[in-house]
N, C-alpha and C positions, 0 to 999 in steps of 0.2 A: 504494500500500500504506500501511497505517497500523496502529498498535497500538491495541488496545481493552482496557480493564481486564478481567481475567479470562481473557485469551488471551495465551499466551507467544510467539506468532509474529505477525508483521505480517499484517493481513487486507487483502484487496482492498477498495478503497473501497466498491464496490457491496455486498459482503458485510457490511461494517461498518455501512453505512447501513441495510441490511435488518434487521440485529440491533437497531439503535438505534430504528428507527421503531415497533417494537411493544413498547418498554419504557416504562413498566411495563404498559400495557394495549394490546390489539390494537384495530385499527380495522377495522370490517366492510367498509369501502370501499377497503381496500388489500390486495393479495395478500400472503399470508404465505410467507416463505421457510422451508421445512420442514427443509432440510439443505443442506450444501455440502461439497465435497471437492476435492482436487487429484489429477489423474490425468495423469501424464506432464507435458506442458507446458500442460494445460488446467485451468481452474478451473470446476467444474461446480456450478451452483446448482439445487437441487430446490425448485420452487415449487408452491404450491397452484394447481390448475387446475379451476375450477368447470365443471360440465357440466349442460346443453348451453350452450356460450358461443361467442361470436365477438368480435372486436375491435369497438369502437364504429364504427370506420371501415368495416368490412365491413357492419355493421348499417345504417349510413347509406347505403351504396351501394345496398342493397336497398330502403330506405324513402324515399330521396331527401331528405325533410325530415319533421319531426315536428310534430304539433299542440302547442300551447303546454303543455297539461296534462301530456302525456307527457314533453316536454322538461324541464318543471319538476321532475318526479319524478327524472329522471336527473341534472339539473343540481345539485339539492340534494345528491345523493350525491357528485358530482364536487367540489363546494365543500367538503363535509365531509372527504373524503379529502385534499384540498389543505391544508385548515386543520390537520388532524392532522399533516401534514408540517411546516408552519410552527411549530406548537406544540412540535414536537420538534427545532426548530432545523435543519430540513432543507428546502432549496429543491429541489423535484423537477426543475425546469428544462426539462421537455419534456412539458408537459401538452397533448397533442394526441390526436386520436381513435384513433390507432394504439396509444396507451399506456393505453387503458381496455378492460377486458373487460366484456362484458355477458352475463349469464345470460339467455338468450332465453325461459326459462320463468318465472323469478321477477322479471326486470328489475332485478336487483341489479347495480350497477356497481362495478368494482374497478380501482384504479390499479395499473399494473405498471411495470417497467423503471426502476430507479434508476441506470442507467449514466451519465446526464448530471447526476446530482444533486450538490449541493454543501452543505457545512455552512454554517450561518448564523453569522457572527461579527461582533461590533462592534469587534473589535480594530483599532487604527489601523495595524497592521503589514500591508502588502499581502500577500495570500496567494491564489494562483490556485486553491486548493482550497476557498476560502470565498467566501461571498456576504454583502454588507452587508445588515442587516435590512430597511431601507426598500426597497432595490432588489429583494430577494427577494419582498416582498409585492407591489410594483408589477408585477413580471414575472408572478407567479402570477395576480393579478387580471386582467391583460391577456390571458393565455392562456385563462383561464376565459371571458372575454367572447368571444373568438374561437371557443371550443368551442360556446358558445351559438349563435353565428351558424351554425356548421356544422350544428347540430341543427335549427334552425328555418327557415333560409333556403336551405340547400343550396349549390349552386354559385354562386348570386348573392352569397353571403357573401364570396367572394373579391374582390368589387369594392368592398367597404365599407372604404375607406381613410381616410375622414374622416366627420364627422357628417352632412354634406350628402348623402353617398351613401345614407343611410337614406331619402331622399326619392325614390330611384330608383323609377319607376313599377312596375317588376317586383316590388320589395320592398313597396311600399305596397299593391299588389294582394293581397298575402298576408293582409292584415287583422290583422296582429299588434298586440297591445295597446300602449297608451301606456306601461304599466309595463315592457313588454319593451323598448321603445325607450329608456326611461330607464336600464334595466339595461345595455344595450349602451353607451350614452354614458358611464355611470359607470365601467364596466370598461375601456373602450378609449380614451376621449377626454378623461378627466379629468386636469387638471394634477397633477403629482407631489405638490404640497403638499396637495391635497385627495383623494388616492387613498384609497378606503375600505379598512378592514381586512377580513379574512375574516369576522369576527363581524358587521360592519356589512352585508356582502354578504348573509349569511344572513337578516338582518333586513329586507332590502329588500321593498318592497310587492309586487314581482312574485312572490315566494315565498308571499305571503299570499293570493293569488287561489285560488279553488277549482278 
């Protein structure tokens, strides 16, 4: 629980973060909390639910893997949503395919579930409810790289534990681009000191391909 300016009672962390994430402007790639209330011993959040939609995990279970162009369209939205979180000093902390909804008609992707999220703080005082800025960006970028693997490689992506695994014959046979490989290396295997920002990720050559 925490206090938020303008509210006279402590708020659940997830409620507070949902309120903060869309101030002052909303992000089209993050689900909006419409309302919340307490009922007996339950805290109920009423969230936007686009239709028709499924989780990205369910979408990938049906499609196995995506061509790079379609993955690029979805990935740009995922990075945009994650960047909006970081820009609002929130580390989502759980950026995997179960926590994205995809509208199967429009292909719009929306980030959901702030239950594992933490505020980003540079305070030197240890706080289990906060994440240090550099660590927040590193974790976010790594999870996004893993998400890209899930979308483009499918089950084989689970075997990519180091850069050499990208030379696995089953992965090379997919014919993925040099820019894709560089993107994976940048997100998942770059030393902390050289980890890209979310802005730099969006400016990567892979996103500039047609």
